[in-house]
LUMROVO-269579 format. One record per residue (C-alpha): residue number from 0; residue in one letter; chain; z, x negated, y negated. Coordinates in nm, 3 decimals, padded with zeros to 5 digits. Example, Ala and Ser with C-alpha at 12.3 -4.5 7.8 and 13.67 -1.06 7.14 Angstrom:
LUMROVO-269579
   resi   resn   chain         w         u         v
      0      A       A    00.780   -01.230    00.450
      1      S       A    00.714   -01.367    00.106
***
This chain:
LUMROVO-269579
   resi   resn   chain         w         u         v
      0      X       A   -01.367    01.080    01.157
      1      X       A   -01.183    00.754    01.086
      2      X       A   -01.020    00.611    01.391
      3      X       A   -00.717    00.384    01.409
      4      X       A   -00.752    00.123    01.679
      5      X       A   -00.480   -00.029    01.891
      6      X       A   -00.546   -00.403    01.915
      7      X       A   -00.478   -00.555    02.252
      8      X       A   -00.166   -00.754    02.325
      9      X       A   -00.292   -01.065    02.500
     10      X       A   -00.125   -01.352    02.313
     11      X       A    00.011   -01.701    02.371
     12      X       A    00.376   -01.659    02.470
     13      X       A    00.516   -01.942    02.256
     14      X       A    00.356   -01.819    01.937
     15      X       A    00.455   -01.458    02.007
     16      X       A    00.818   -01.554    02.077
     17      X       A    00.839   -01.761    01.759
     18      X       A    00.686   -01.491    01.543
     19      X       A    00.896   -01.215    01.697
     20      X       A    01.213   -01.419    01.649
     21      X       A    01.126   -01.496    01.288
     22      X       A    01.039   -01.136    01.203
     23      X       A    01.345   -01.004    01.383
     24      X       A    01.560   -01.226    01.163
     25      X       A    01.378   -01.120    00.849
     26      X       A    01.397   -00.749    00.933
     27      X       A    01.763   -00.772    01.033
     28      X       A    01.848   -00.944    00.705
     29      X       A    01.644   -00.689    00.511
     30      X       A    01.820   -00.403    00.688
     31      X       A    02.161   -00.544    00.594
     32      X       A    02.055   -00.589    00.233
     33      X       A    01.913   -00.238    00.215
     34      X       A    02.225   -00.090    00.371
     35      X       A    02.443   -00.274    00.119
     36      X       A    02.234   -00.159   -00.175
     37      X       A    02.174    00.201   -00.064
     38      X       A    02.332    00.506   -00.216
     39      X       A    02.359    00.388   -00.577
     40      X       A    02.317    00.632   -00.866
     41      X       A    01.973    00.700   -01.004
     42      X       A    02.090    00.703   -01.365
     43      X       A    01.973    01.059   -01.436
     44      X       A    02.289    01.252   -01.361
     45      X       A    02.340    01.334   -01.729
     46      X       A    02.011    01.526   -01.740
     47      X       A    02.157    01.822   -01.551
     48      X       A    02.339    02.065   -01.780
     49      X       A    02.646    02.272   -01.705
     50      X       A    02.415    02.562   -01.629
     51      X       A    02.237    02.359   -01.363
     52      X       A    01.915    02.330   -01.564
     53      X       A    01.738    01.993   -01.584
     54      X       A    01.657    01.852   -01.928
     55      X       A    01.354    01.635   -01.850
     56      X       A    01.373    01.468   -02.192
     57      X       A    01.687    01.294   -02.066
     58      X       A    01.526    01.168   -01.744
     59      X       A    01.386    00.821   -01.683
     60      X       A    01.159    00.788   -01.382
     61      X       A    01.130    00.427   -01.267
     62      X       A    00.789    00.369   -01.108
     63      X       A    00.681    00.066   -00.909
     64      X       A    00.322   -00.022   -00.994
     65      X       A    00.067   -00.271   -00.868
     66      X       A   -00.149   -00.444   -01.127
     67      X       A   -00.448   -00.420   -00.898
     68      X       A   -00.425   -00.046   -00.837
     69      X       A   -00.236    00.051   -01.156
     70      X       A   -00.097    00.404   -01.155
     71      X       A   -00.019    00.350   -01.524
     72      X       A   -00.386    00.289   -01.600
     73      X       A   -00.483    00.588   -01.387
     74      X       A   -00.262    00.831   -01.580
     75      X       A   -00.381    00.686   -01.909
     76      X       A   -00.748    00.715   -01.816
     77      X       A   -00.708    01.076   -01.705
     78      X       A   -00.514    01.169   -02.020
     79      X       A   -00.206    01.259   -01.817
     80      X       A    00.037    00.996   -01.945
     81      X       A    00.216    01.215   -02.203
     82      X       A    00.523    01.315   -02.003
     83      X       A    00.834    01.497   -02.119
     84      X       A    01.045    01.238   -01.935
     85      X       A    01.030    00.861   -01.980
     86      X       A    00.841    00.651   -01.729
     87      X       A    00.968    00.296   -01.689
     88      X       A    00.699    00.089   -01.521
     89      X       A    00.782   -00.212   -01.304
     90      X       A    00.491   -00.424   -01.183
     91      X       A    00.464   -00.577   -00.835
     92      X       A    00.209   -00.791   -00.654
     93      X       A    00.166   -00.566   -00.350
     94      X       A    00.323   -00.292   -00.139
     95      X       A    00.592   -00.484    00.053
     96      X       A    00.793   -00.586   -00.258
     97      X       A    00.763   -00.228   -00.388
     98      X       A    00.932   -00.106   -00.069
     99      X       A    01.203   -00.370   -00.109
    100      X       A    01.271   -00.253   -00.464
    101      X       A    01.259    00.111   -00.355
    102      X       A    01.514    00.064   -00.082
    103      X       A    01.752   -00.122   -00.312
    104      X       A    01.722    00.165   -00.565
    105      X       A    01.559   -00.058   -00.826
    106      X       A    01.279    00.200   -00.857
    107      X       A    01.236    00.568   -00.774
    108      X       A    00.877    00.586   -00.653
    109      X       A    00.568    00.374   -00.601
    110      X       A    00.225    00.381   -00.441
    111      X       A    00.160    00.153   -00.144
    112      X       A   -00.097    00.112    00.129
    113      X       A   -00.075    00.236    00.486
    114      X       A    00.118   -00.060    00.626
    115      X       A    00.419   -00.151    00.405
    116      X       A    00.613    00.167    00.495
    117      X       A    00.589    00.075    00.862
    118      X       A    00.756   -00.262    00.809
    119      X       A    01.013   -00.105    00.577
    120      X       A    01.090    00.157    00.841
    121      X       A    01.141   -00.120    01.095
    122      X       A    01.387   -00.280    00.852
    123      X       A    01.595    00.038    00.841
    124      X       A    01.477    00.165    00.504
    125      X       A    01.592    00.496    00.355
    126      X       A    01.276    00.624    00.191
    127      X       A    01.021    00.900    00.239
    128      X       A    00.643    00.908    00.215
    129      X       A    00.599    01.214   -00.006
    130      X       A    00.223    01.224   -00.079
    131      X       A   -00.092    01.065    00.053
    132      X       A   -00.456    01.016   -00.036
    133      X       A   -00.752    00.862    00.142
    134      X       A   -00.934    00.576   -00.031
    135      X       A   -01.157    00.513    00.274
    136      X       A   -01.155    00.169    00.435
    137      X       A   -01.457    00.028    00.252
    138      X       A   -01.248   -00.172    00.004
    139      X       A   -01.036   -00.318    00.288
    140      X       A   -01.227   -00.628    00.384
    141      X       A   -01.234   -00.971    00.533
    142      X       A   -01.406   -01.204    00.289
    143      X       A   -01.561   -01.547    00.338
    144      X       A   -01.663   -01.793    00.067
    145      X       A   -02.017   -01.823   -00.058
    146      X       A   -02.211   -02.050    00.176
    147      X       A   -01.966   -02.009    00.465
    148      X       A   -02.105   -02.062    00.813
    149      X       A   -01.888   -01.776    00.942
    150      X       A   -02.121   -01.488    01.030
    151      X       A   -01.894   -01.263    01.237
    152      X       A   -01.527   -01.196    01.295
    153      X       A   -01.559   -01.380    01.626
    154      X       A   -01.643   -01.693    01.427
    155      X       A   -01.293   -01.684    01.273
    156      X       A   -01.142   -01.824    01.592
    157      X       A   -00.939   -02.130    01.497
    158      X       A   -00.998   -02.069    01.125
    159      X       A   -00.745   -02.032    00.842
    160      X       A   -00.726   -01.671    00.727
    161      X       A   -00.522   -01.563    00.424
    162      X       A   -00.346   -01.227    00.437
    163      X       A   -00.034   -01.073    00.287
    164      X       A    00.160   -00.998    00.603
    165      X       A    00.300   -00.646    00.602
    166      X       A    00.021   -00.522    00.374
    167      X       A   -00.264   -00.285    00.459
    168      X       A   -00.489   -00.590    00.492
    169      X       A   -00.270   -00.708    00.777
    170      X       A   -00.357   -00.408    00.991
    171      X       A   -00.727   -00.426    00.904
    172      X       A   -00.722   -00.789    01.014
    173      X       A   -00.560   -00.699    01.346
    174      X       A   -00.808   -00.418    01.407
    175      X       A   -01.108   -00.634    01.320
    176      X       A   -00.989   -00.912    01.550
    177      X       A   -00.956   -00.662    01.835
    178      X       A   -01.311   -00.539    01.774
    179      X       A   -01.427   -00.900    01.805
    180      X       A   -01.228   -00.969    02.122
    181      X       A   -00.973   -01.192    01.948
    182      X       A   -00.598   -01.174    01.895
    183      X       A   -00.371   -01.269    01.606
    184      X       A   -00.297   -01.602    01.773
    185      X       A   -00.665   -01.697    01.779
    186      X       A   -00.660   -01.761    01.402
    187      X       A   -00.437   -01.962    01.168
    188      X       A   -00.267   -01.699    00.952
    189      X       A   -00.182   -01.802    00.596
    190      X       A    00.073   -01.552    00.463
    191      X       A   -00.018   -01.530    00.093
    192      X       A    00.016   -01.269   -00.180
    193      X       A   -00.314   -01.177   -00.355
    194      X       A   -00.287   -01.414   -00.655
    195      X       A   -00.205   -01.713   -00.434
    196      X       A   -00.463   -01.609   -00.176
    197      X       A   -00.734   -01.584   -00.443
    198      X       A   -00.656   -01.936   -00.562
    199      X       A   -00.658   -02.069   -00.206
    200      X       A   -00.983   -01.887   -00.134
    201      X       A   -01.154   -02.006   -00.452
    202      X       A   -01.048   -02.367   -00.391
    203      X       A   -01.161   -02.377   -00.029
    204      X       A   -00.814   -02.400    00.124
    205      X       A   -00.874   -02.103    00.356
    206      X       A   -01.180   -02.001    00.557
    207      X       A   -01.141   -01.627    00.505
    208      X       A   -00.929   -01.373    00.322
    209      X       A   -00.823   -01.026    00.440
    210      X       A   -00.755   -00.813    00.132
    211      X       A   -00.810   -00.479   -00.043
    212      X       A   -00.979   -00.362   -00.362
    213      X       A   -00.988   -00.448   -00.649
    214      X       A   -00.929   -00.799   -00.513
    215      X       A   -01.229   -00.755   -00.283
    216      X       A   -01.455   -00.677   -00.577
    217      X       A   -01.298   -00.950   -00.789
    218      X       A   -01.371   -01.213   -00.527
    219      X       A   -01.726   -01.086   -00.474
    220      X       A   -01.810   -01.065   -00.844
    221      X       A   -01.621   -01.369   -00.975
    222      X       A   -01.629   -01.605   -00.678
    223      X       A   -01.950   -01.505   -00.501
    224      X       A   -01.754   -01.409   -00.190
    225      X       A   -01.931   -01.240    00.097
    226      X       A   -01.789   -00.935    00.274
    227      X       A   -01.779   -01.033    00.640
    228      X       A   -01.665   -00.686    00.747
    229      X       A   -01.490   -00.384    00.596
    230      X       A   -01.253   -00.128    00.744
    231      X       A   -01.462    00.183    00.684
    232      X       A   -01.438    00.396    00.999
    233      X       A   -01.189    00.157    01.159
    234      X       A   -00.870    00.198    00.952
    235      X       A   -00.732    00.520    00.804
    236      X       A   -00.767    00.408    00.441
    237      X       A   -00.453    00.592    00.334
    238      X       A   -00.226    00.514    00.042
    239      X       A    00.116    00.673    00.006
    240      X       A    00.347    00.773   -00.274
    241      X       A    00.686    00.662   -00.147
    242      X       A    01.017    00.778   -00.295
    243      X       A    01.369    00.649   -00.248
    244      X       A    01.616    00.873   -00.071
    245      X       A    01.850    00.839   -00.369
    246      X       A    01.579    00.976   -00.599
    247      X       A    01.519    01.267   -00.362
    248      X       A    01.892    01.340   -00.350
    249      X       A    01.915    01.362   -00.730
    250      X       A    01.813    01.695   -00.885
    251      X       A    01.692    01.560   -01.219
    252      X       A    01.497    01.271   -01.071
    253      X       A    01.337    01.505   -00.818
    254      X       A    01.223    01.737   -01.099
    255      X       A    01.052    01.448   -01.277
    256      X       A    00.913    01.321   -00.950
    257      X       A    00.747    01.656   -00.876
    258      X       A    00.575    01.651   -01.214
    259      X       A    00.474    01.286   -01.174
    260      X       A    00.319    01.344   -00.831
    261      X       A    00.123    01.641   -00.966
    262      X       A   -00.012    01.425   -01.248
    263      X       A   -00.100    01.137   -01.015
    264      X       A   -00.286    01.370   -00.781
    265      X       A   -00.481    01.524   -01.069
    266      X       A   -00.559    01.174   -01.197
    267      X       A   -00.683    01.064   -00.855
    268      X       A   -00.919    01.360   -00.841
    269      X       A   -01.037    01.282   -01.194
    270      X       A   -01.100    00.915   -01.108
    271      X       A   -01.323    01.009   -00.814
    272      X       A   -01.530    01.235   -01.038
    273      X       A   -01.541    00.998   -01.339
    274      X       A   -01.575    00.651   -01.191
    275      X       A   -01.732    00.483   -01.495
    276      X       A   -01.471    00.619   -01.737
    277      X       A   -01.195    00.524   -01.496
    278      X       A   -01.337    00.173   -01.456
    279      X       A   -01.328    00.113   -01.834
    280      X       A   -00.959    00.197   -01.869
    281      X       A   -00.873    00.020   -01.544
    282      X       A   -01.036   -00.296   -01.682
    283      X       A   -00.851   -00.268   -02.014
    284      X       A   -00.514   -00.220   -01.844
    285      X       A   -00.550   -00.493   -01.582
    286      X       A   -00.757   -00.761   -01.753
    287      X       A   -01.020   -00.742   -01.479
    288      X       A   -01.382   -00.718   -01.584
    289      X       A   -01.542   -00.376   -01.597
    290      X       A   -01.796   -00.496   -01.341
    291      X       A   -01.510   -00.559   -01.100
    292      X       A   -01.327   -00.232   -01.162
    293      X       A   -01.644   -00.022   -01.136
    294      X       A   -01.734   -00.186   -00.806
    295      X       A   -01.381   -00.121   -00.682
    296      X       A   -01.391    00.241   -00.798
    297      X       A   -01.712    00.297   -00.606
    298      X       A   -01.555    00.142   -00.297
    299      X       A   -01.247    00.365   -00.328
    300      X       A   -01.347    00.731   -00.377
    301      X       A   -01.002    00.886   -00.351
    302      X       A   -00.931    01.219   -00.181
    303      X       A   -00.575    01.359   -00.188
    304      X       A   -00.476    01.515    00.142
    305      X       A   -00.172    01.677    00.299
    306      X       A    00.077    01.489    00.509
    307      X       A    00.000    01.649    00.843
    308      X       A    00.041    01.554    01.206
    309      X       A   -00.286    01.363    01.206
    310      X       A   -00.158    01.139    00.927
    311      X       A    00.174    01.086    01.104
    312      X       A    00.006    01.010    01.436
    313      X       A   -00.228    00.761    01.271
    314      X       A    00.063    00.574    01.115
    315      X       A    00.250    00.577    01.446
    316      X       A   -00.049    00.420    01.619
    317      X       A   -00.045    00.146    01.358
    318      X       A    00.328    00.090    01.405
    319      X       A    00.282    00.062    01.781
    320      X       A    00.004   -00.189    01.724
    321      X       A    00.225   -00.415    01.513
    322      X       A    00.495   -00.397    01.779
    323      X       A    00.248   -00.476    02.058
    324      X       A    00.125   -00.778    01.867
    325      X       A    00.474   -00.913    01.801
    326      X       A    00.467   -00.854    01.425
    327      X       A    00.749   -00.600    01.453
    328      X       A    01.013   -00.692    01.713
    329      X       A    01.097   -00.339    01.831
    330      X       A    00.928    00.000    01.848
    331      X       A    00.975    00.216    01.540
    332      X       A    00.938    00.593    01.511
    333      X       A    00.777    00.664    01.174
    334      X       A    00.793    01.044    01.194
    335      X       A    01.129    01.059    01.015
    336      X       A    00.992    00.877    00.712
    337      X       A    00.765    01.158    00.593
    338      X       A    00.845    01.458    00.374
    339      X       A    00.641    01.764    00.277
    340      X       A    00.882    01.849   -00.005
    341      X       A    00.607    01.802   -00.264
    342      X       A    00.317    01.947   -00.066
    343      X       A    00.247    02.215   -00.325
    344      X       A    00.258    01.963   -00.609
    345      X       A    00.007    01.732   -00.444
    346      X       A   -00.231    01.957   -00.251
    347      X       A   -00.174    02.313   -00.374
    348      X       A   -00.266    02.522   -00.676
    349      X       A   -00.080    02.285   -00.910
    350      X       A   -00.359    02.028   -00.889
    351      X       A   -00.658    02.264   -00.895
***
């Protein structure tokens, strides 16, 4: 059973104070922005008739997508992209900006890793995690360049490590450092989004890169990177479908959302059973090579699962870890950010 570790808290006081102060300011600002933007209309009010029935043909569901993990490509590959409602896709680099867009009501739903919702919760977000699936932790890695002298995580002490702070890779990095007897302050963190991190990694500007698939496979295949360590058995490997509270409060948007989540879950199951077919469409949609997408698909055999207490407890442990390490300034209770409203659509007979 996958365990979620709690990295220790021994850190240099100056660095911890500076980081906590910086993140407190960022999260406070984010909370104010989210509060100011919250509660706006979803744009689908006209889809509900006088009789209370929803006309899905009048609904537009705005979905935040990541090029690397592409829900759009997934639905296309599984033949589930022909919806009665319109899907408006908006592309993002990673999970944290998806949560920002979600909480400002720029999108209705998006898939993110296990960490972005924790930071968004700490910022006072008004969203719910409405579905989850395990991708294992094998694709969550720390990479080193070809020919690197670094042979273990312990060797990263004093080295420059790229990571998108607030992403799932951030927690994997913390957990791996703990396993090696190091803390966050023992490395030089370079806070970079995947595209910038890949460039820095390829050009020798960082010593290591903590990231997720398909970027792991892209770096291995295209840059000759070496996987120093992966998160299999150490991190929970969960991804979440996250919906805005405004979307959940709107009847028409919720109707489309239920159908969308059913389709995504079916597509996830299909992708695990048809990895080569999935890899071909994934490559076409993203511009990655089929060699990269097939390697990533094999690293990420997805299994939809219910949002249960084990999932909630695992995420809470992660949240407590970020707080203990000074990456979140105050404790956050994540339990209120989950919903089982769509349990039947994502784990029941609807997806069989």
